[in-house]
C-alpha positions in Angstrom: 14.3 -23.3 25.5 16.6 -20.8 23.9 19.3 -19.4 26.2 18.9 -15.6 25.2 21.4 -14.4 27.6 24.0 -16.7 26.5 23.4 -15.8 22.8 23.3 -12.0 23.5 26.7 -12.5 25.3 28.1 -14.3 22.3 26.9 -11.6 20.0 28.6 -8.8 22.2 31.7 -10.8 22.5 31.8 -11.3 18.6 31.1 -7.7 17.9 34.0 -6.6 20.2 36.4 -9.1 18.8 35.5 -8.6 15.1 33.6 -5.4 14.5 34.0 -5.2 10.9 33.1 -8.8 10.6 30.0 -8.3 12.7 29.0 -5.1 10.8 29.4 -6.7 7.7 27.1 -9.7 8.6 24.4 -7.4 10.0 24.5 -5.4 6.9 24.4 -8.3 4.7 21.4 -10.0 6.8 19.5 -6.6 6.7 20.0 -5.8 3.0 17.1 -8.0 1.6 14.8 -6.4 4.1 16.0 -2.9 2.9 15.1 -3.7 -0.5 11.7 -5.3 0.3 11.0 -2.1 2.1 11.9 0.1 -0.7 10.1 -2.0 -3.2 6.8 -1.9 -1.1 7.2 1.8 -0.5 7.4 2.5 -4.2 4.4 0.1 -4.7 2.4 2.0 -2.4 3.3 5.4 -3.6 2.2 4.2 -7.0 -1.0 3.1 -5.7 -1.8 6.2 -3.8 -1.1 8.2 -7.0 -3.4 6.1 -9.0 -6.0 6.4 -6.3 -5.7 10.3 -6.5 -5.5 10.4 -10.2 -9.0 8.5 -10.1 -10.6 10.8 -7.5 -9.7 13.6 -9.5 -11.2 12.1 -12.6 -14.5 11.2 -10.6 -14.6 14.9 -9.2 -14.2 16.3 -12.3 -17.0 14.1 -13.9 -19.3 15.2 -11.0 -18.5 18.8 -11.4 -19.2 18.2 -15.4 -22.3 16.6 -14.7 -23.5 19.3 -12.2 -22.7 22.0 -14.9 -24.5 20.1 -17.5 -27.7 20.0 -15.3 -27.4 23.7 -14.4 -27.2 24.5 -18.0 -30.1 22.3 -18.8 -32.2 24.2 -16.2 -31.5 27.7 -17.7 
């Protein structure tokens, strides 16, 4: 089994002895996750915009159909 307490002590000791090295390592380890998060957020925003655009298009179409039906009745 993994010794979590020993590993945590090692990390704390490493951070205390070499804070710049520790922070550099943490930032380098997290950078790909930040990039992936940004890309996924951008993709989600584009998908939401496309969905909203499609909904507006459908709504406009329904309004035009309703107008045409009202005009036909008159």
